[in-house]
mmCIF file of the C-alpha atoms, coordinates in Angstrom:
data_MODEL
# 
_entry.id   MODEL 
# 
loop_
_atom_site.group_PDB 
_atom_site.id 
_atom_site.type_symbol 
_atom_site.label_atom_id 
_atom_site.label_alt_id 
_atom_site.label_comp_id 
_atom_site.label_asym_id 
_atom_site.label_entity_id 
_atom_site.label_seq_id 
_atom_site.pdbx_PDB_ins_code 
_atom_site.Cartn_x 
_atom_site.Cartn_y 
_atom_site.Cartn_z 
_atom_site.occupancy 
_atom_site.B_iso_or_equiv 
_atom_site.pdbx_formal_charge 
_atom_site.auth_seq_id 
_atom_site.auth_comp_id 
_atom_site.auth_asym_id 
_atom_site.auth_atom_id 
_atom_site.pdbx_PDB_model_num 
ATOM 1   C CA . MET A 1 1   ? 62.272 10.179  -85.658  1.00 0.00 ? 1   MET A CA 1 
ATOM 2   C CA . GLN A 1 2   ? 64.612 7.418   -84.490  1.00 0.00 ? 2   GLN A CA 1 
ATOM 3   C CA . LEU A 1 3   ? 66.328 5.653   -87.731  1.00 0.00 ? 3   LEU A CA 1 
ATOM 4   C CA . ASP A 1 4   ? 66.796 2.701   -88.056  1.00 0.00 ? 4   ASP A CA 1 
ATOM 5   C CA . THR A 1 5   ? 67.639 1.708   -92.097  1.00 0.00 ? 5   THR A CA 1 
ATOM 6   C CA . VAL A 1 6   ? 70.849 2.946   -93.921  1.00 0.00 ? 6   VAL A CA 1 
ATOM 7   C CA . ILE A 1 7   ? 70.573 2.521   -97.888  1.00 0.00 ? 7   ILE A CA 1 
ATOM 8   C CA . PHE A 1 8   ? 73.756 3.332   -99.840  1.00 0.00 ? 8   PHE A CA 1 
ATOM 9   C CA . ASP A 1 9   ? 74.275 4.371   -103.538 1.00 0.00 ? 9   ASP A CA 1 
ATOM 10  C CA . ILE A 1 10  ? 76.999 2.514   -104.994 1.00 0.00 ? 10  ILE A CA 1 
ATOM 11  C CA . ASP A 1 11  ? 78.976 4.545   -108.295 1.00 0.00 ? 11  ASP A CA 1 
ATOM 12  C CA . GLY A 1 12  ? 80.607 7.634   -106.860 1.00 0.00 ? 12  GLY A CA 1 
ATOM 13  C CA . LEU A 1 13  ? 79.242 6.847   -103.599 1.00 0.00 ? 13  LEU A CA 1 
ATOM 14  C CA . LEU A 1 14  ? 81.502 3.604   -102.922 1.00 0.00 ? 14  LEU A CA 1 
ATOM 15  C CA . VAL A 1 15  ? 83.120 3.345   -105.797 1.00 0.00 ? 15  VAL A CA 1 
ATOM 16  C CA . ASP A 1 16  ? 85.376 5.698   -108.168 1.00 0.00 ? 16  ASP A CA 1 
ATOM 17  C CA . SER A 1 17  ? 83.604 4.240   -110.883 1.00 0.00 ? 17  SER A CA 1 
ATOM 18  C CA . GLU A 1 18  ? 82.154 7.748   -112.539 1.00 0.00 ? 18  GLU A CA 1 
ATOM 19  C CA . PRO A 1 19  ? 85.125 8.194   -114.237 1.00 0.00 ? 19  PRO A CA 1 
ATOM 20  C CA . LEU A 1 20  ? 85.171 4.864   -115.619 1.00 0.00 ? 20  LEU A CA 1 
ATOM 21  C CA . TRP A 1 21  ? 81.681 5.292   -116.977 1.00 0.00 ? 21  TRP A CA 1 
ATOM 22  C CA . ASN A 1 22  ? 82.529 8.676   -118.289 1.00 0.00 ? 22  ASN A CA 1 
ATOM 23  C CA . GLU A 1 23  ? 85.440 6.826   -120.226 1.00 0.00 ? 23  GLU A CA 1 
ATOM 24  C CA . ALA A 1 24  ? 83.141 3.720   -121.532 1.00 0.00 ? 24  ALA A CA 1 
ATOM 25  C CA . ALA A 1 25  ? 80.183 6.239   -122.265 1.00 0.00 ? 25  ALA A CA 1 
ATOM 26  C CA . THR A 1 26  ? 83.076 9.135   -124.491 1.00 0.00 ? 26  THR A CA 1 
ATOM 27  C CA . GLU A 1 27  ? 84.667 5.512   -126.246 1.00 0.00 ? 27  GLU A CA 1 
ATOM 28  C CA . ILE A 1 28  ? 81.422 4.386   -127.335 1.00 0.00 ? 28  ILE A CA 1 
ATOM 29  C CA . PHE A 1 29  ? 79.980 6.986   -127.971 1.00 0.00 ? 29  PHE A CA 1 
ATOM 30  C CA . ARG A 1 30  ? 82.972 7.945   -130.287 1.00 0.00 ? 30  ARG A CA 1 
ATOM 31  C CA . GLU A 1 31  ? 81.980 5.504   -132.078 1.00 0.00 ? 31  GLU A CA 1 
ATOM 32  C CA . TYR A 1 32  ? 78.712 7.614   -133.410 1.00 0.00 ? 32  TYR A CA 1 
ATOM 33  C CA . GLY A 1 33  ? 80.407 10.289  -133.720 1.00 0.00 ? 33  GLY A CA 1 
ATOM 34  C CA . VAL A 1 34  ? 79.409 12.053  -130.770 1.00 0.00 ? 34  VAL A CA 1 
ATOM 35  C CA . SER A 1 35  ? 81.555 13.596  -127.997 1.00 0.00 ? 35  SER A CA 1 
ATOM 36  C CA . LEU A 1 36  ? 79.879 15.131  -124.265 1.00 0.00 ? 36  LEU A CA 1 
ATOM 37  C CA . SER A 1 37  ? 81.589 18.192  -123.016 1.00 0.00 ? 37  SER A CA 1 
ATOM 38  C CA . GLU A 1 38  ? 82.089 18.017  -119.306 1.00 0.00 ? 38  GLU A CA 1 
ATOM 39  C CA . GLU A 1 39  ? 79.789 19.763  -118.173 1.00 0.00 ? 39  GLU A CA 1 
ATOM 40  C CA . GLN A 1 40  ? 77.103 17.758  -120.721 1.00 0.00 ? 40  GLN A CA 1 
ATOM 41  C CA . TYR A 1 41  ? 78.366 14.587  -119.080 1.00 0.00 ? 41  TYR A CA 1 
ATOM 42  C CA . LYS A 1 42  ? 77.243 15.690  -115.774 1.00 0.00 ? 42  LYS A CA 1 
ATOM 43  C CA . THR A 1 43  ? 73.959 17.443  -116.372 1.00 0.00 ? 43  THR A CA 1 
ATOM 44  C CA . THR A 1 44  ? 73.279 13.548  -116.689 1.00 0.00 ? 44  THR A CA 1 
ATOM 45  C CA . THR A 1 45  ? 75.030 11.595  -113.746 1.00 0.00 ? 45  THR A CA 1 
ATOM 46  C CA . GLY A 1 46  ? 72.796 9.370   -111.640 1.00 0.00 ? 46  GLY A CA 1 
ATOM 47  C CA . LEU A 1 47  ? 70.740 8.336   -114.676 1.00 0.00 ? 47  LEU A CA 1 
ATOM 48  C CA . ARG A 1 48  ? 71.105 4.674   -115.837 1.00 0.00 ? 48  ARG A CA 1 
ATOM 49  C CA . THR A 1 49  ? 72.304 3.884   -118.624 1.00 0.00 ? 49  THR A CA 1 
ATOM 50  C CA . LYS A 1 50  ? 69.209 3.351   -120.797 1.00 0.00 ? 50  LYS A CA 1 
ATOM 51  C CA . GLU A 1 51  ? 68.414 6.833   -120.563 1.00 0.00 ? 51  GLU A CA 1 
ATOM 52  C CA . PHE A 1 52  ? 71.930 8.099   -120.420 1.00 0.00 ? 52  PHE A CA 1 
ATOM 53  C CA . VAL A 1 53  ? 71.930 6.499   -123.748 1.00 0.00 ? 53  VAL A CA 1 
ATOM 54  C CA . GLN A 1 54  ? 68.341 7.358   -125.003 1.00 0.00 ? 54  GLN A CA 1 
ATOM 55  C CA . TRP A 1 55  ? 68.709 11.274  -124.167 1.00 0.00 ? 55  TRP A CA 1 
ATOM 56  C CA . TRP A 1 56  ? 72.293 11.889  -125.559 1.00 0.00 ? 56  TRP A CA 1 
ATOM 57  C CA . PHE A 1 57  ? 71.148 9.771   -128.673 1.00 0.00 ? 57  PHE A CA 1 
ATOM 58  C CA . SER A 1 58  ? 67.969 12.069  -128.748 1.00 0.00 ? 58  SER A CA 1 
ATOM 59  C CA . TYR A 1 59  ? 70.214 15.058  -129.035 1.00 0.00 ? 59  TYR A CA 1 
ATOM 60  C CA . PHE A 1 60  ? 72.535 14.277  -131.576 1.00 0.00 ? 60  PHE A CA 1 
ATOM 61  C CA . ASN A 1 61  ? 69.392 12.753  -133.791 1.00 0.00 ? 61  ASN A CA 1 
ATOM 62  C CA . ILE A 1 62  ? 70.856 9.044   -133.379 1.00 0.00 ? 62  ILE A CA 1 
ATOM 63  C CA . GLY A 1 63  ? 68.447 6.296   -134.568 1.00 0.00 ? 63  GLY A CA 1 
ATOM 64  C CA . THR A 1 64  ? 66.329 4.289   -132.021 1.00 0.00 ? 64  THR A CA 1 
ATOM 65  C CA . ALA A 1 65  ? 67.595 1.307   -133.294 1.00 0.00 ? 65  ALA A CA 1 
ATOM 66  C CA . GLU A 1 66  ? 70.991 1.689   -132.044 1.00 0.00 ? 66  GLU A CA 1 
ATOM 67  C CA . TYR A 1 67  ? 69.856 2.582   -128.153 1.00 0.00 ? 67  TYR A CA 1 
ATOM 68  C CA . ALA A 1 68  ? 69.815 -0.693  -127.273 1.00 0.00 ? 68  ALA A CA 1 
ATOM 69  C CA . ARG A 1 69  ? 73.270 -1.584  -128.980 1.00 0.00 ? 69  ARG A CA 1 
ATOM 70  C CA . ALA A 1 70  ? 75.099 1.588   -127.434 1.00 0.00 ? 70  ALA A CA 1 
ATOM 71  C CA . GLU A 1 71  ? 73.755 0.700   -123.691 1.00 0.00 ? 71  GLU A CA 1 
ATOM 72  C CA . LYS A 1 72  ? 74.516 -2.706  -123.733 1.00 0.00 ? 72  LYS A CA 1 
ATOM 73  C CA . LYS A 1 73  ? 77.795 -2.189  -124.975 1.00 0.00 ? 73  LYS A CA 1 
ATOM 74  C CA . ILE A 1 74  ? 78.596 1.169   -122.190 1.00 0.00 ? 74  ILE A CA 1 
ATOM 75  C CA . VAL A 1 75  ? 77.477 -1.861  -119.287 1.00 0.00 ? 75  VAL A CA 1 
ATOM 76  C CA . GLN A 1 76  ? 79.914 -4.367  -120.336 1.00 0.00 ? 76  GLN A CA 1 
ATOM 77  C CA . LEU A 1 77  ? 82.929 -2.089  -120.923 1.00 0.00 ? 77  LEU A CA 1 
ATOM 78  C CA . VAL A 1 78  ? 82.627 -0.507  -117.507 1.00 0.00 ? 78  VAL A CA 1 
ATOM 79  C CA . LEU A 1 79  ? 82.234 -3.697  -115.766 1.00 0.00 ? 79  LEU A CA 1 
ATOM 80  C CA . GLU A 1 80  ? 85.719 -4.622  -117.239 1.00 0.00 ? 80  GLU A CA 1 
ATOM 81  C CA . LYS A 1 81  ? 87.199 -1.203  -116.079 1.00 0.00 ? 81  LYS A CA 1 
ATOM 82  C CA . ILE A 1 82  ? 86.236 -1.243  -112.861 1.00 0.00 ? 82  ILE A CA 1 
ATOM 83  C CA . ALA A 1 83  ? 86.712 -5.269  -112.314 1.00 0.00 ? 83  ALA A CA 1 
ATOM 84  C CA . TYR A 1 84  ? 90.523 -4.086  -113.488 1.00 0.00 ? 84  TYR A CA 1 
ATOM 85  C CA . LYS A 1 85  ? 90.948 -0.878  -112.494 1.00 0.00 ? 85  LYS A CA 1 
ATOM 86  C CA . GLY A 1 86  ? 88.028 0.379   -110.012 1.00 0.00 ? 86  GLY A CA 1 
ATOM 87  C CA . LYS A 1 87  ? 89.366 1.443   -106.720 1.00 0.00 ? 87  LYS A CA 1 
ATOM 88  C CA . ILE A 1 88  ? 86.571 1.607   -103.307 1.00 0.00 ? 88  ILE A CA 1 
ATOM 89  C CA . MET A 1 89  ? 85.973 4.817   -101.843 1.00 0.00 ? 89  MET A CA 1 
ATOM 90  C CA . GLN A 1 90  ? 88.074 6.252   -98.835  1.00 0.00 ? 90  GLN A CA 1 
ATOM 91  C CA . GLY A 1 91  ? 85.450 4.901   -95.651  1.00 0.00 ? 91  GLY A CA 1 
ATOM 92  C CA . VAL A 1 92  ? 83.703 2.484   -97.213  1.00 0.00 ? 92  VAL A CA 1 
ATOM 93  C CA . GLY A 1 93  ? 84.170 -0.421  -94.751  1.00 0.00 ? 93  GLY A CA 1 
ATOM 94  C CA . TYR A 1 94  ? 84.367 2.127   -91.785  1.00 0.00 ? 94  TYR A CA 1 
ATOM 95  C CA . ILE A 1 95  ? 80.640 3.421   -92.805  1.00 0.00 ? 95  ILE A CA 1 
ATOM 96  C CA . PHE A 1 96  ? 79.217 -0.441  -92.611  1.00 0.00 ? 96  PHE A CA 1 
ATOM 97  C CA . GLU A 1 97  ? 80.717 -1.151  -89.554  1.00 0.00 ? 97  GLU A CA 1 
ATOM 98  C CA . PHE A 1 98  ? 79.206 2.501   -88.277  1.00 0.00 ? 98  PHE A CA 1 
ATOM 99  C CA . PHE A 1 99  ? 75.703 1.557   -89.213  1.00 0.00 ? 99  PHE A CA 1 
ATOM 100 C CA . SER A 1 100 ? 76.464 -2.504  -88.299  1.00 0.00 ? 100 SER A CA 1 
ATOM 101 C CA . ARG A 1 101 ? 77.580 -1.846  -84.448  1.00 0.00 ? 101 ARG A CA 1 
ATOM 102 C CA . LYS A 1 102 ? 73.982 0.591   -84.366  1.00 0.00 ? 102 LYS A CA 1 
ATOM 103 C CA . GLN A 1 103 ? 72.230 -2.504  -85.452  1.00 0.00 ? 103 GLN A CA 1 
ATOM 104 C CA . PHE A 1 104 ? 70.853 -0.211  -88.780  1.00 0.00 ? 104 PHE A CA 1 
ATOM 105 C CA . LYS A 1 105 ? 69.206 -2.452  -91.422  1.00 0.00 ? 105 LYS A CA 1 
ATOM 106 C CA . ILE A 1 106 ? 71.901 -2.141  -95.019  1.00 0.00 ? 106 ILE A CA 1 
ATOM 107 C CA . GLY A 1 107 ? 70.868 -1.827  -98.134  1.00 0.00 ? 107 GLY A CA 1 
ATOM 108 C CA . LEU A 1 108 ? 72.134 -0.346  -101.336 1.00 0.00 ? 108 LEU A CA 1 
ATOM 109 C CA . ALA A 1 109 ? 70.065 1.107   -103.916 1.00 0.00 ? 109 ALA A CA 1 
ATOM 110 C CA . THR A 1 110 ? 71.611 1.666   -107.456 1.00 0.00 ? 110 THR A CA 1 
ATOM 111 C CA . SER A 1 111 ? 70.603 3.088   -110.946 1.00 0.00 ? 111 SER A CA 1 
ATOM 112 C CA . SER A 1 112 ? 73.417 0.187   -112.116 1.00 0.00 ? 112 SER A CA 1 
ATOM 113 C CA . PRO A 1 113 ? 72.496 -3.123  -113.008 1.00 0.00 ? 113 PRO A CA 1 
ATOM 114 C CA . GLN A 1 114 ? 73.004 -6.267  -110.699 1.00 0.00 ? 114 GLN A CA 1 
ATOM 115 C CA . GLU A 1 115 ? 76.401 -7.137  -112.781 1.00 0.00 ? 115 GLU A CA 1 
ATOM 116 C CA . LEU A 1 116 ? 77.607 -4.230  -111.458 1.00 0.00 ? 116 LEU A CA 1 
ATOM 117 C CA . ILE A 1 117 ? 76.369 -4.021  -107.600 1.00 0.00 ? 117 ILE A CA 1 
ATOM 118 C CA . ASP A 1 118 ? 77.972 -7.750  -107.307 1.00 0.00 ? 118 ASP A CA 1 
ATOM 119 C CA . LEU A 1 119 ? 81.326 -6.973  -108.252 1.00 0.00 ? 119 LEU A CA 1 
ATOM 120 C CA . VAL A 1 120 ? 80.882 -3.686  -106.279 1.00 0.00 ? 120 VAL A CA 1 
ATOM 121 C CA . VAL A 1 121 ? 79.922 -5.679  -102.992 1.00 0.00 ? 121 VAL A CA 1 
ATOM 122 C CA . GLN A 1 122 ? 82.759 -8.606  -103.417 1.00 0.00 ? 122 GLN A CA 1 
ATOM 123 C CA . MET A 1 123 ? 85.577 -5.929  -104.040 1.00 0.00 ? 123 MET A CA 1 
ATOM 124 C CA . ALA A 1 124 ? 84.453 -4.129  -101.150 1.00 0.00 ? 124 ALA A CA 1 
ATOM 125 C CA . GLY A 1 125 ? 83.618 -6.936  -99.207  1.00 0.00 ? 125 GLY A CA 1 
ATOM 126 C CA . ILE A 1 126 ? 80.425 -5.777  -97.894  1.00 0.00 ? 126 ILE A CA 1 
ATOM 127 C CA . GLN A 1 127 ? 78.661 -8.974  -98.488  1.00 0.00 ? 127 GLN A CA 1 
ATOM 128 C CA . ASN A 1 128 ? 78.168 -10.054 -94.495  1.00 0.00 ? 128 ASN A CA 1 
ATOM 129 C CA . TYR A 1 129 ? 76.818 -6.164  -93.732  1.00 0.00 ? 129 TYR A CA 1 
ATOM 130 C CA . LEU A 1 130 ? 74.044 -6.120  -96.597  1.00 0.00 ? 130 LEU A CA 1 
ATOM 131 C CA . GLN A 1 131 ? 70.563 -7.243  -95.974  1.00 0.00 ? 131 GLN A CA 1 
ATOM 132 C CA . ALA A 1 132 ? 69.073 -5.838  -99.049  1.00 0.00 ? 132 ALA A CA 1 
ATOM 133 C CA . THR A 1 133 ? 70.111 -4.796  -102.869 1.00 0.00 ? 133 THR A CA 1 
ATOM 134 C CA . SER A 1 134 ? 68.076 -2.652  -105.469 1.00 0.00 ? 134 SER A CA 1 
ATOM 135 C CA . SER A 1 135 ? 68.661 -1.920  -109.438 1.00 0.00 ? 135 SER A CA 1 
ATOM 136 C CA . ALA A 1 136 ? 66.509 0.481   -110.945 1.00 0.00 ? 136 ALA A CA 1 
ATOM 137 C CA . GLN A 1 137 ? 67.780 -1.289  -114.342 1.00 0.00 ? 137 GLN A CA 1 
ATOM 138 C CA . ASP A 1 138 ? 64.540 -2.564  -115.142 1.00 0.00 ? 138 ASP A CA 1 
ATOM 139 C CA . LEU A 1 139 ? 62.091 -0.358  -113.408 1.00 0.00 ? 139 LEU A CA 1 
ATOM 140 C CA . PRO A 1 140 ? 60.007 1.483   -115.564 1.00 0.00 ? 140 PRO A CA 1 
ATOM 141 C CA . LEU A 1 141 ? 61.733 4.896   -114.397 1.00 0.00 ? 141 LEU A CA 1 
ATOM 142 C CA . GLY A 1 142 ? 65.113 5.458   -112.209 1.00 0.00 ? 142 GLY A CA 1 
ATOM 143 C CA . LYS A 1 143 ? 66.531 8.090   -110.542 1.00 0.00 ? 143 LYS A CA 1 
ATOM 144 C CA . PRO A 1 144 ? 65.326 10.927  -109.677 1.00 0.00 ? 144 PRO A CA 1 
ATOM 145 C CA . HIS A 1 145 ? 62.020 8.866   -109.526 1.00 0.00 ? 145 HIS A CA 1 
ATOM 146 C CA . PRO A 1 146 ? 61.811 7.656   -106.151 1.00 0.00 ? 146 PRO A CA 1 
ATOM 147 C CA . GLN A 1 147 ? 60.944 3.994   -106.805 1.00 0.00 ? 147 GLN A CA 1 
ATOM 148 C CA . VAL A 1 148 ? 64.118 1.967   -106.494 1.00 0.00 ? 148 VAL A CA 1 
ATOM 149 C CA . TYR A 1 149 ? 64.879 4.079   -103.032 1.00 0.00 ? 149 TYR A CA 1 
ATOM 150 C CA . LEU A 1 150 ? 61.231 2.476   -102.137 1.00 0.00 ? 150 LEU A CA 1 
ATOM 151 C CA . ASN A 1 151 ? 61.458 -1.357  -103.283 1.00 0.00 ? 151 ASN A CA 1 
ATOM 152 C CA . CYS A 1 152 ? 65.121 -1.409  -100.971 1.00 0.00 ? 152 CYS A CA 1 
ATOM 153 C CA . ALA A 1 153 ? 63.282 0.157   -98.253  1.00 0.00 ? 153 ALA A CA 1 
ATOM 154 C CA . ALA A 1 154 ? 60.543 -2.102  -99.161  1.00 0.00 ? 154 ALA A CA 1 
ATOM 155 C CA . GLN A 1 155 ? 62.766 -5.830  -98.658  1.00 0.00 ? 155 GLN A CA 1 
ATOM 156 C CA . LEU A 1 156 ? 64.262 -4.313  -95.751  1.00 0.00 ? 156 LEU A CA 1 
ATOM 157 C CA . ASN A 1 157 ? 60.488 -4.018  -94.132  1.00 0.00 ? 157 ASN A CA 1 
ATOM 158 C CA . SER A 1 158 ? 61.651 -0.074  -92.816  1.00 0.00 ? 158 SER A CA 1 
ATOM 159 C CA . GLN A 1 159 ? 59.059 3.022   -93.353  1.00 0.00 ? 159 GLN A CA 1 
ATOM 160 C CA . ALA A 1 160 ? 60.666 5.184   -95.282  1.00 0.00 ? 160 ALA A CA 1 
ATOM 161 C CA . ILE A 1 161 ? 60.729 8.105   -92.994  1.00 0.00 ? 161 ILE A CA 1 
ATOM 162 C CA . LYS A 1 162 ? 63.513 6.073   -90.797  1.00 0.00 ? 162 LYS A CA 1 
ATOM 163 C CA . CYS A 1 163 ? 65.651 5.548   -93.494  1.00 0.00 ? 163 CYS A CA 1 
ATOM 164 C CA . ILE A 1 164 ? 68.784 7.375   -94.494  1.00 0.00 ? 164 ILE A CA 1 
ATOM 165 C CA . CYS A 1 165 ? 70.440 7.640   -97.444  1.00 0.00 ? 165 CYS A CA 1 
ATOM 166 C CA . PHE A 1 166 ? 73.543 8.583   -99.056  1.00 0.00 ? 166 PHE A CA 1 
ATOM 167 C CA . GLU A 1 167 ? 74.225 9.776   -102.529 1.00 0.00 ? 167 GLU A CA 1 
ATOM 168 C CA . ASP A 1 168 ? 76.829 11.447  -104.376 1.00 0.00 ? 168 ASP A CA 1 
ATOM 169 C CA . SER A 1 169 ? 74.696 12.590  -107.111 1.00 0.00 ? 169 SER A CA 1 
ATOM 170 C CA . PHE A 1 170 ? 72.012 15.377  -107.625 1.00 0.00 ? 170 PHE A CA 1 
ATOM 171 C CA . ASN A 1 171 ? 69.296 13.145  -109.349 1.00 0.00 ? 171 ASN A CA 1 
ATOM 172 C CA . GLY A 1 172 ? 70.105 10.450  -106.588 1.00 0.00 ? 172 GLY A CA 1 
ATOM 173 C CA . LEU A 1 173 ? 69.510 12.958  -103.553 1.00 0.00 ? 173 LEU A CA 1 
ATOM 174 C CA . ILE A 1 174 ? 66.246 13.831  -105.499 1.00 0.00 ? 174 ILE A CA 1 
ATOM 175 C CA . ALA A 1 175 ? 65.174 10.406  -105.560 1.00 0.00 ? 175 ALA A CA 1 
ATOM 176 C CA . ALA A 1 176 ? 65.849 9.865   -102.312 1.00 0.00 ? 176 ALA A CA 1 
ATOM 177 C CA . LYS A 1 177 ? 63.936 13.058  -100.684 1.00 0.00 ? 177 LYS A CA 1 
ATOM 178 C CA . ALA A 1 178 ? 61.155 12.218  -102.879 1.00 0.00 ? 178 ALA A CA 1 
ATOM 179 C CA . ALA A 1 179 ? 61.187 8.963   -100.750 1.00 0.00 ? 179 ALA A CA 1 
ATOM 180 C CA . ARG A 1 180 ? 60.700 11.111  -97.895  1.00 0.00 ? 180 ARG A CA 1 
ATOM 181 C CA . MET A 1 181 ? 64.186 9.789   -97.241  1.00 0.00 ? 181 MET A CA 1 
ATOM 182 C CA . LYS A 1 182 ? 67.296 11.878  -94.869  1.00 0.00 ? 182 LYS A CA 1 
ATOM 183 C CA . CYS A 1 183 ? 69.928 12.010  -97.424  1.00 0.00 ? 183 CYS A CA 1 
ATOM 184 C CA . VAL A 1 184 ? 73.767 12.765  -96.891  1.00 0.00 ? 184 VAL A CA 1 
ATOM 185 C CA . ILE A 1 185 ? 75.734 13.867  -99.948  1.00 0.00 ? 185 ILE A CA 1 
ATOM 186 C CA . VAL A 1 186 ? 78.902 12.782  -100.839 1.00 0.00 ? 186 VAL A CA 1 
ATOM 187 C CA . PRO A 1 187 ? 79.811 15.138  -103.892 1.00 0.00 ? 187 PRO A CA 1 
ATOM 188 C CA . HIS A 1 188 ? 82.759 14.410  -105.724 1.00 0.00 ? 188 HIS A CA 1 
ATOM 189 C CA . ILE A 1 189 ? 85.318 17.460  -105.232 1.00 0.00 ? 189 ILE A CA 1 
ATOM 190 C CA . SER A 1 190 ? 85.139 19.068  -108.034 1.00 0.00 ? 190 SER A CA 1 
ATOM 191 C CA . GLN A 1 191 ? 81.132 19.723  -107.733 1.00 0.00 ? 191 GLN A CA 1 
ATOM 192 C CA . ASN A 1 192 ? 82.045 20.534  -103.494 1.00 0.00 ? 192 ASN A CA 1 
ATOM 193 C CA . LYS A 1 193 ? 80.367 24.086  -104.360 1.00 0.00 ? 193 LYS A CA 1 
ATOM 194 C CA . ASP A 1 194 ? 77.210 22.866  -106.155 1.00 0.00 ? 194 ASP A CA 1 
ATOM 195 C CA . GLU A 1 195 ? 74.653 25.263  -104.534 1.00 0.00 ? 195 GLU A CA 1 
ATOM 196 C CA . ARG A 1 196 ? 72.130 22.032  -105.539 1.00 0.00 ? 196 ARG A CA 1 
ATOM 197 C CA . TRP A 1 197 ? 73.594 20.177  -102.524 1.00 0.00 ? 197 TRP A CA 1 
ATOM 198 C CA . GLY A 1 198 ? 71.346 22.365  -99.953  1.00 0.00 ? 198 GLY A CA 1 
ATOM 199 C CA . ALA A 1 199 ? 68.225 20.140  -100.512 1.00 0.00 ? 199 ALA A CA 1 
ATOM 200 C CA . ALA A 1 200 ? 70.482 17.974  -98.612  1.00 0.00 ? 200 ALA A CA 1 
ATOM 201 C CA . ASP A 1 201 ? 70.270 16.655  -94.971  1.00 0.00 ? 201 ASP A CA 1 
ATOM 202 C CA . LEU A 1 202 ? 73.669 16.897  -94.942  1.00 0.00 ? 202 LEU A CA 1 
ATOM 203 C CA . LYS A 1 203 ? 76.938 16.955  -96.897  1.00 0.00 ? 203 LYS A CA 1 
ATOM 204 C CA . ILE A 1 204 ? 80.303 16.116  -96.025  1.00 0.00 ? 204 ILE A CA 1 
ATOM 205 C CA . SER A 1 205 ? 83.720 15.315  -98.557  1.00 0.00 ? 205 SER A CA 1 
ATOM 206 C CA . SER A 1 206 ? 84.188 11.564  -97.090  1.00 0.00 ? 206 SER A CA 1 
ATOM 207 C CA . LEU A 1 207 ? 81.983 8.778   -95.872  1.00 0.00 ? 207 LEU A CA 1 
ATOM 208 C CA . GLN A 1 208 ? 85.210 8.531   -93.148  1.00 0.00 ? 208 GLN A CA 1 
ATOM 209 C CA . ASN A 1 209 ? 84.038 11.987  -91.728  1.00 0.00 ? 209 ASN A CA 1 
ATOM 210 C CA . PHE A 1 210 ? 80.493 10.749  -90.881  1.00 0.00 ? 210 PHE A CA 1 
ATOM 211 C CA . GLY A 1 211 ? 80.208 10.181  -87.238  1.00 0.00 ? 211 GLY A CA 1 
ATOM 212 C CA . GLU A 1 212 ? 77.763 10.075  -84.091  1.00 0.00 ? 212 GLU A CA 1 
ATOM 213 C CA . LEU A 1 213 ? 77.090 13.738  -83.972  1.00 0.00 ? 213 LEU A CA 1 
ATOM 214 C CA . HIS A 1 214 ? 75.975 13.562  -87.680  1.00 0.00 ? 214 HIS A CA 1 
ATOM 215 C CA . LEU A 1 215 ? 73.585 10.789  -86.858  1.00 0.00 ? 215 LEU A CA 1 
ATOM 216 C CA . ASP A 1 216 ? 72.383 12.363  -83.586  1.00 0.00 ? 216 ASP A CA 1 
ATOM 217 C CA . MET A 1 217 ? 71.548 16.011  -85.179  1.00 0.00 ? 217 MET A CA 1 
ATOM 218 C CA . MET A 1 218 ? 69.990 13.752  -88.029  1.00 0.00 ? 218 MET A CA 1 
ATOM 219 C CA . GLN A 1 219 ? 67.502 11.986  -85.532  1.00 0.00 ? 219 GLN A CA 1 
ATOM 220 C CA . SER A 1 220 ? 66.515 15.433  -83.427  1.00 0.00 ? 220 SER A CA 1 
# 
């Protein structure tokens, strides 16, 4: 199958924001007397903030009246942290230029809100490469549901089976595969040996490491 479209996740893939989401959640959850272990936090990586808050507030028996307020606080704090100290991941400029030279259609599909998309696109300087961005924030279901990826493909006028996705989370990987797309996983170094990555079409340690041979292999 000749691939012609590439779709990227954002958090943890294009910008090193996962630690900042963790920091923000920790600070806001502390206001409610809640503390998550690293293992607990990892189980909900890739979910929308709305679902993240609902999941853990339900687990800790915190009233539903606080869901929306806590979600808004976390998102606002994350945006501030990314703007102040967020770092673009190694290989971002390279990988966008790589697919641009191949004349691939290029999009972003994320669980994060549009404000974060706009911020990271500006920070990374990738405005001129993009033909579409898609946020799952207001969808009925976020990742691991495939809708955000399917929406992005539709905006790009692309067939799902001709798309290759780059992800860093398991929920994102499942969303991409459920959309019938190829998926390259670029996990955080602390999760590199997770056996669940076997569900991906390819695992690499950095966007910088993706090349011609990998693309040829995925199209064979």
